[in-house]
PyMOL CGO cylinders between C-alpha atoms (Angstrom):
from pymol import cmd
from pymol.cgo import CYLINDER

trace = [
    CYLINDER, -8.12, 2.69, -19.43, -5.29, 5.19, -19.62, 0.3, 1, 1, 1, 1, 1, 1,
    CYLINDER, -5.29, 5.19, -19.62, -5.97, 8.90, -19.65, 0.3, 1, 1, 1, 1, 1, 1,
    CYLINDER, -5.97, 8.90, -19.65, -3.74, 11.63, -21.00, 0.3, 1, 1, 1, 1, 1, 1,
    CYLINDER, -3.74, 11.63, -21.00, -4.23, 15.26, -21.92, 0.3, 1, 1, 1, 1, 1, 1,
    CYLINDER, -4.23, 15.26, -21.92, -2.14, 18.37, -22.45, 0.3, 1, 1, 1, 1, 1, 1,
    CYLINDER, -2.14, 18.37, -22.45, -2.92, 21.90, -21.30, 0.3, 1, 1, 1, 1, 1, 1,
    CYLINDER, -2.92, 21.90, -21.30, -1.38, 24.82, -23.20, 0.3, 1, 1, 1, 1, 1, 1,
    CYLINDER, -1.38, 24.82, -23.20, -1.84, 28.56, -23.68, 0.3, 1, 1, 1, 1, 1, 1,
    CYLINDER, -1.84, 28.56, -23.68, -4.28, 27.83, -26.53, 0.3, 1, 1, 1, 1, 1, 1,
    CYLINDER, -4.28, 27.83, -26.53, -6.01, 24.84, -24.84, 0.3, 1, 1, 1, 1, 1, 1,
    CYLINDER, -6.01, 24.84, -24.84, -6.34, 25.87, -21.20, 0.3, 1, 1, 1, 1, 1, 1,
    CYLINDER, -6.34, 25.87, -21.20, -8.84, 23.23, -20.11, 0.3, 1, 1, 1, 1, 1, 1,
    CYLINDER, -8.84, 23.23, -20.11, -9.86, 19.62, -20.64, 0.3, 1, 1, 1, 1, 1, 1,
    CYLINDER, -9.86, 19.62, -20.64, -13.13, 18.13, -19.36, 0.3, 1, 1, 1, 1, 1, 1,
    CYLINDER, -13.13, 18.13, -19.36, -13.54, 14.44, -18.66, 0.3, 1, 1, 1, 1, 1, 1,
    CYLINDER, -13.54, 14.44, -18.66, -17.14, 13.30, -18.52, 0.3, 1, 1, 1, 1, 1, 1,
    CYLINDER, -17.14, 13.30, -18.52, -19.11, 10.11, -18.96, 0.3, 1, 1, 1, 1, 1, 1,
    CYLINDER, -19.11, 10.11, -18.96, -22.49, 9.40, -20.51, 0.3, 1, 1, 1, 1, 1, 1,
    CYLINDER, -22.49, 9.40, -20.51, -25.20, 10.32, -17.99, 0.3, 1, 1, 1, 1, 1, 1,
    CYLINDER, -25.20, 10.32, -17.99, -27.20, 7.23, -18.96, 0.3, 1, 1, 1, 1, 1, 1,
    CYLINDER, -27.20, 7.23, -18.96, -24.28, 4.92, -18.12, 0.3, 1, 1, 1, 1, 1, 1,
    CYLINDER, -24.28, 4.92, -18.12, -25.12, 3.11, -14.88, 0.3, 1, 1, 1, 1, 1, 1,
    CYLINDER, -25.12, 3.11, -14.88, -21.52, 2.01, -14.27, 0.3, 1, 1, 1, 1, 1, 1,
    CYLINDER, -21.52, 2.01, -14.27, -19.31, 3.49, -11.56, 0.3, 1, 1, 1, 1, 1, 1,
    CYLINDER, -19.31, 3.49, -11.56, -16.45, 5.61, -12.92, 0.3, 1, 1, 1, 1, 1, 1,
    CYLINDER, -16.45, 5.61, -12.92, -13.26, 6.60, -11.10, 0.3, 1, 1, 1, 1, 1, 1,
    CYLINDER, -13.26, 6.60, -11.10, -10.66, 8.87, -12.63, 0.3, 1, 1, 1, 1, 1, 1,
    CYLINDER, -10.66, 8.87, -12.63, -7.24, 8.76, -10.99, 0.3, 1, 1, 1, 1, 1, 1,
    CYLINDER, -7.24, 8.76, -10.99, -4.61, 11.39, -11.73, 0.3, 1, 1, 1, 1, 1, 1,
    CYLINDER, -4.61, 11.39, -11.73, -1.06, 9.98, -11.48, 0.3, 1, 1, 1, 1, 1, 1,
    CYLINDER, -1.06, 9.98, -11.48, 1.38, 12.54, -12.90, 0.3, 1, 1, 1, 1, 1, 1,
    CYLINDER, 1.38, 12.54, -12.90, 1.38, 16.19, -13.89, 0.3, 1, 1, 1, 1, 1, 1,
    CYLINDER, 1.38, 16.19, -13.89, 4.50, 17.38, -15.72, 0.3, 1, 1, 1, 1, 1, 1,
    CYLINDER, 4.50, 17.38, -15.72, 5.87, 20.13, -17.92, 0.3, 1, 1, 1, 1, 1, 1,
    CYLINDER, 5.87, 20.13, -17.92, 6.68, 18.95, -21.43, 0.3, 1, 1, 1, 1, 1, 1,
    CYLINDER, 6.68, 18.95, -21.43, 9.02, 20.06, -24.21, 0.3, 1, 1, 1, 1, 1, 1,
    CYLINDER, 9.02, 20.06, -24.21, 8.72, 23.77, -24.94, 0.3, 1, 1, 1, 1, 1, 1,
    CYLINDER, 8.72, 23.77, -24.94, 7.74, 24.88, -21.43, 0.3, 1, 1, 1, 1, 1, 1,
    CYLINDER, 7.74, 24.88, -21.43, 9.05, 28.23, -20.17, 0.3, 1, 1, 1, 1, 1, 1,
    CYLINDER, 9.05, 28.23, -20.17, 10.54, 28.76, -16.73, 0.3, 1, 1, 1, 1, 1, 1,
    CYLINDER, 10.54, 28.76, -16.73, 7.33, 30.18, -15.26, 0.3, 1, 1, 1, 1, 1, 1,
    CYLINDER, 7.33, 30.18, -15.26, 4.80, 29.03, -12.69, 0.3, 1, 1, 1, 1, 1, 1,
    CYLINDER, 4.80, 29.03, -12.69, 2.18, 26.74, -14.22, 0.3, 1, 1, 1, 1, 1, 1,
    CYLINDER, 2.18, 26.74, -14.22, -0.78, 26.16, -11.92, 0.3, 1, 1, 1, 1, 1, 1,
    CYLINDER, -0.78, 26.16, -11.92, -3.15, 23.28, -12.71, 0.3, 1, 1, 1, 1, 1, 1,
    CYLINDER, -3.15, 23.28, -12.71, -6.58, 23.24, -11.09, 0.3, 1, 1, 1, 1, 1, 1,
    CYLINDER, -6.58, 23.24, -11.09, -9.21, 20.52, -10.83, 0.3, 1, 1, 1, 1, 1, 1,
    CYLINDER, -9.21, 20.52, -10.83, -12.73, 21.88, -11.24, 0.3, 1, 1, 1, 1, 1, 1,
    CYLINDER, -12.73, 21.88, -11.24, -15.64, 19.80, -10.01, 0.3, 1, 1, 1, 1, 1, 1,
    CYLINDER, -15.64, 19.80, -10.01, -18.85, 20.02, -8.03, 0.3, 1, 1, 1, 1, 1, 1,
    CYLINDER, -18.85, 20.02, -8.03, -19.36, 19.73, -4.28, 0.3, 1, 1, 1, 1, 1, 1,
    CYLINDER, -19.36, 19.73, -4.28, -22.24, 17.98, -2.47, 0.3, 1, 1, 1, 1, 1, 1,
    CYLINDER, -22.24, 17.98, -2.47, -24.43, 21.11, -3.00, 0.3, 1, 1, 1, 1, 1, 1,
    CYLINDER, -24.43, 21.11, -3.00, -23.72, 20.97, -6.76, 0.3, 1, 1, 1, 1, 1, 1,
    CYLINDER, -23.72, 20.97, -6.76, -21.67, 24.18, -6.60, 0.3, 1, 1, 1, 1, 1, 1,
    CYLINDER, -21.67, 24.18, -6.60, -18.59, 24.46, -8.81, 0.3, 1, 1, 1, 1, 1, 1,
    CYLINDER, -18.59, 24.46, -8.81, -15.32, 24.35, -6.88, 0.3, 1, 1, 1, 1, 1, 1,
    CYLINDER, -15.32, 24.35, -6.88, -11.76, 24.70, -8.17, 0.3, 1, 1, 1, 1, 1, 1,
    CYLINDER, -11.76, 24.70, -8.17, -8.79, 23.24, -6.30, 0.3, 1, 1, 1, 1, 1, 1,
    CYLINDER, -8.79, 23.24, -6.30, -5.16, 23.76, -7.35, 0.3, 1, 1, 1, 1, 1, 1,
    CYLINDER, -5.16, 23.76, -7.35, -3.38, 20.40, -7.52, 0.3, 1, 1, 1, 1, 1, 1,
    CYLINDER, -3.38, 20.40, -7.52, -0.01, 21.35, -9.04, 0.3, 1, 1, 1, 1, 1, 1,
    CYLINDER, -0.01, 21.35, -9.04, 2.31, 24.36, -9.24, 0.3, 1, 1, 1, 1, 1, 1,
    CYLINDER, 2.31, 24.36, -9.24, 5.09, 23.47, -11.68, 0.3, 1, 1, 1, 1, 1, 1,
    CYLINDER, 5.09, 23.47, -11.68, 8.18, 25.45, -12.69, 0.3, 1, 1, 1, 1, 1, 1,
    CYLINDER, 8.18, 25.45, -12.69, 10.82, 24.16, -15.09, 0.3, 1, 1, 1, 1, 1, 1,
    CYLINDER, 10.82, 24.16, -15.09, 13.80, 25.18, -12.92, 0.3, 1, 1, 1, 1, 1, 1,
    CYLINDER, 13.80, 25.18, -12.92, 12.61, 23.75, -9.60, 0.3, 1, 1, 1, 1, 1, 1,
    CYLINDER, 12.61, 23.75, -9.60, 9.66, 21.33, -9.96, 0.3, 1, 1, 1, 1, 1, 1,
    CYLINDER, 9.66, 21.33, -9.96, 8.92, 20.19, -13.51, 0.3, 1, 1, 1, 1, 1, 1,
    CYLINDER, 8.92, 20.19, -13.51, 7.02, 17.05, -12.42, 0.3, 1, 1, 1, 1, 1, 1,
    CYLINDER, 7.02, 17.05, -12.42, 4.60, 16.11, -9.66, 0.3, 1, 1, 1, 1, 1, 1,
    CYLINDER, 4.60, 16.11, -9.66, 3.43, 12.61, -8.77, 0.3, 1, 1, 1, 1, 1, 1,
    CYLINDER, 3.43, 12.61, -8.77, -0.12, 12.64, -7.39, 0.3, 1, 1, 1, 1, 1, 1,
    CYLINDER, -0.12, 12.64, -7.39, -0.20, 8.97, -6.35, 0.3, 1, 1, 1, 1, 1, 1,
    CYLINDER, -0.20, 8.97, -6.35, -3.47, 8.21, -8.20, 0.3, 1, 1, 1, 1, 1, 1,
    CYLINDER, -3.47, 8.21, -8.20, -5.48, 11.16, -6.87, 0.3, 1, 1, 1, 1, 1, 1,
    CYLINDER, -5.48, 11.16, -6.87, -9.04, 9.83, -7.33, 0.3, 1, 1, 1, 1, 1, 1,
    CYLINDER, -9.04, 9.83, -7.33, -11.81, 11.97, -8.81, 0.3, 1, 1, 1, 1, 1, 1,
    CYLINDER, -11.81, 11.97, -8.81, -15.43, 11.38, -9.77, 0.3, 1, 1, 1, 1, 1, 1,
    CYLINDER, -15.43, 11.38, -9.77, -16.41, 12.51, -13.30, 0.3, 1, 1, 1, 1, 1, 1,
    CYLINDER, -16.41, 12.51, -13.30, -17.36, 14.97, -14.64, 0.3, 1, 1, 1, 1, 1, 1,
    CYLINDER, -17.36, 14.97, -14.64, -14.18, 16.87, -13.85, 0.3, 1, 1, 1, 1, 1, 1,
    CYLINDER, -14.18, 16.87, -13.85, -12.29, 19.64, -15.63, 0.3, 1, 1, 1, 1, 1, 1,
    CYLINDER, -12.29, 19.64, -15.63, -8.53, 20.18, -15.55, 0.3, 1, 1, 1, 1, 1, 1,
    CYLINDER, -8.53, 20.18, -15.55, -7.63, 23.84, -16.07, 0.3, 1, 1, 1, 1, 1, 1,
    CYLINDER, -7.63, 23.84, -16.07, -4.34, 25.68, -16.56, 0.3, 1, 1, 1, 1, 1, 1,
    CYLINDER, -4.34, 25.68, -16.56, -5.03, 28.57, -14.16, 0.3, 1, 1, 1, 1, 1, 1,
    CYLINDER, -5.03, 28.57, -14.16, -1.61, 30.23, -14.60, 0.3, 1, 1, 1, 1, 1, 1,
    CYLINDER, -1.61, 30.23, -14.60, 1.27, 29.84, -17.02, 0.3, 1, 1, 1, 1, 1, 1,
    CYLINDER, 1.27, 29.84, -17.02, 1.38, 28.81, -20.65, 0.3, 1, 1, 1, 1, 1, 1,
    CYLINDER, 1.38, 28.81, -20.65, 2.40, 25.15, -20.36, 0.3, 1, 1, 1, 1, 1, 1,
    CYLINDER, 2.40, 25.15, -20.36, 2.54, 22.78, -22.04, 0.3, 1, 1, 1, 1, 1, 1,
    CYLINDER, 2.54, 22.78, -22.04, 1.55, 20.64, -19.07, 0.3, 1, 1, 1, 1, 1, 1,
    CYLINDER, 1.55, 20.64, -19.07, 0.83, 16.94, -19.56, 0.3, 1, 1, 1, 1, 1, 1,
    CYLINDER, 0.83, 16.94, -19.56, -1.56, 15.08, -17.25, 0.3, 1, 1, 1, 1, 1, 1,
    CYLINDER, -1.56, 15.08, -17.25, -1.58, 11.29, -17.06, 0.3, 1, 1, 1, 1, 1, 1,
    CYLINDER, -1.58, 11.29, -17.06, -3.73, 8.87, -15.14, 0.3, 1, 1, 1, 1, 1, 1,
    CYLINDER, -3.73, 8.87, -15.14, -6.26, 6.09, -15.50, 0.3, 1, 1, 1, 1, 1, 1,
    CYLINDER, -6.26, 6.09, -15.50, -10.00, 5.62, -15.77, 0.3, 1, 1, 1, 1, 1, 1,
    CYLINDER, -10.00, 5.62, -15.77, -11.63, 2.64, -14.06, 0.3, 1, 1, 1, 1, 1, 1,
    CYLINDER, -11.63, 2.64, -14.06, -15.13, 1.49, -14.99, 0.3, 1, 1, 1, 1, 1, 1,
    CYLINDER, -15.13, 1.49, -14.99, -16.95, -0.84, -12.62, 0.3, 1, 1, 1, 1, 1, 1,
    CYLINDER, -16.95, -0.84, -12.62, -20.12, -2.34, -14.01, 0.3, 1, 1, 1, 1, 1, 1,
    CYLINDER, -20.12, -2.34, -14.01, -22.90, -2.74, -11.48, 0.3, 1, 1, 1, 1, 1, 1,
    CYLINDER, -22.90, -2.74, -11.48, -24.27, -6.24, -11.07, 0.3, 1, 1, 1, 1, 1, 1,
    CYLINDER, -24.27, -6.24, -11.07, -27.96, -7.07, -11.20, 0.3, 1, 1, 1, 1, 1, 1,
    CYLINDER, -27.96, -7.07, -11.20, -29.25, -7.14, -7.59, 0.3, 1, 1, 1, 1, 1, 1,
    CYLINDER, -29.25, -7.14, -7.59, -31.06, -10.46, -8.10, 0.3, 1, 1, 1, 1, 1, 1,
    CYLINDER, -31.06, -10.46, -8.10, -27.83, -12.03, -9.36, 0.3, 1, 1, 1, 1, 1, 1,
    CYLINDER, -27.83, -12.03, -9.36, -25.96, -10.90, -6.24, 0.3, 1, 1, 1, 1, 1, 1,
    CYLINDER, -25.96, -10.90, -6.24, -28.56, -12.49, -3.96, 0.3, 1, 1, 1, 1, 1, 1,
    CYLINDER, -28.56, -12.49, -3.96, -28.19, -15.84, -5.74, 0.3, 1, 1, 1, 1, 1, 1,
    CYLINDER, -28.19, -15.84, -5.74, -24.43, -15.74, -5.29, 0.3, 1, 1, 1, 1, 1, 1,
    CYLINDER, -24.43, -15.74, -5.29, -24.57, -15.50, -1.49, 0.3, 1, 1, 1, 1, 1, 1,
    CYLINDER, -24.57, -15.50, -1.49, -23.72, -18.79, 0.17, 0.3, 1, 1, 1, 1, 1, 1,
    CYLINDER, -23.72, -18.79, 0.17, -25.81, -19.96, 3.07, 0.3, 1, 1, 1, 1, 1, 1,
    CYLINDER, -25.81, -19.96, 3.07, -24.03, -20.98, 6.25, 0.3, 1, 1, 1, 1, 1, 1,
    CYLINDER, -24.03, -20.98, 6.25, -24.62, -24.63, 5.38, 0.3, 1, 1, 1, 1, 1, 1,
    CYLINDER, -24.62, -24.63, 5.38, -22.86, -24.28, 2.02, 0.3, 1, 1, 1, 1, 1, 1,
    CYLINDER, -22.86, -24.28, 2.02, -19.77, -22.57, 3.44, 0.3, 1, 1, 1, 1, 1, 1,
    CYLINDER, -19.77, -22.57, 3.44, -16.70, -24.75, 3.74, 0.3, 1, 1, 1, 1, 1, 1,
    CYLINDER, -16.70, -24.75, 3.74, -15.26, -25.02, 7.24, 0.3, 1, 1, 1, 1, 1, 1,
    CYLINDER, -15.26, -25.02, 7.24, -11.51, -24.41, 7.44, 0.3, 1, 1, 1, 1, 1, 1,
    CYLINDER, -11.51, -24.41, 7.44, -9.36, -26.71, 9.57, 0.3, 1, 1, 1, 1, 1, 1,
    CYLINDER, -9.36, -26.71, 9.57, -7.87, -25.13, 12.72, 0.3, 1, 1, 1, 1, 1, 1,
    CYLINDER, -7.87, -25.13, 12.72, -4.32, -23.80, 12.57, 0.3, 1, 1, 1, 1, 1, 1,
    CYLINDER, -4.32, -23.80, 12.57, -1.95, -26.12, 14.37, 0.3, 1, 1, 1, 1, 1, 1,
    CYLINDER, -1.95, -26.12, 14.37, 1.19, -24.90, 16.18, 0.3, 1, 1, 1, 1, 1, 1,
    CYLINDER, 1.19, -24.90, 16.18, 4.52, -25.57, 14.46, 0.3, 1, 1, 1, 1, 1, 1,
    CYLINDER, 4.52, -25.57, 14.46, 6.46, -28.69, 15.52, 0.3, 1, 1, 1, 1, 1, 1,
    CYLINDER, 6.46, -28.69, 15.52, 9.67, -28.04, 17.42, 0.3, 1, 1, 1, 1, 1, 1,
]
cmd.load_cgo(trace, "trace")
């Protein structure tokens, strides 16, 4: 699934979360952060706010954009675990964030055990022969 949101002076944050009862695995990957039409030539700092292993809130700046020198930043699918909040920590934007959301459904454990092949069922591959000269 594709994800997109825009941070502005009036909408400084966007939170992505999933249903707590959902037993699927969710990965959110941030691909691009860029200034959009109407942006001023000022520093726009975008932070990612999440929780660490001790469940404490942490904020990490991921982009510092300025129209005249760096209006776009590719984050190469920076992977995050929901819930996560994107926040415009400085500047007035508008800043557009784009990425994707992958949902992996967990399989039933009993089904996985049935799928395993025993050594007898595995097909033996023929040996690789050297090339003829």
